[in-house]
C-alpha positions, 0 to 999 in steps of 0.5 A: 961753338967757338972760333978762337974767342968768337962765338958761333951760333949753331942751329939744329933743325927739327928734321935733323933731330928726327933723322938722327934718331928715327927709332926713338919717337918718344924722345923729346927734341931737346933730349935727342939733342943732348944725347947726340950733342957731340955728333952735332958739334962735330958736324957743325965744326966740319961745316964751319971749317969748310965755310958752310955758314949762313949770311949771318955767320950761323952754322945750320945743321939740316937733315941732309947733314946728319947720317941716315939711321942705319947707314954704314 
C-alpha cells in the first residue's frame, strides 16, 4: 500500500487467510488473498491509520484482524 509516495509493506498471515474463508478449504492461499484483496487493503489501511505498524514499518494482518466467518 502507499502513504503518499511512501510504499508500505503489508503482510497477511496464513491464519488470517484461513480465518477469512473457512468454508473453502480447497482454495489456495494466493487465490484467497486475491479474492479478498479489497478487504485486506481496507484492514491494512485502518491499522496503518491507527498507528498499528511493526518496528520496520510493515503492517501485519493477523487472524485476529479479520472478521470471523459468519459474523454479523
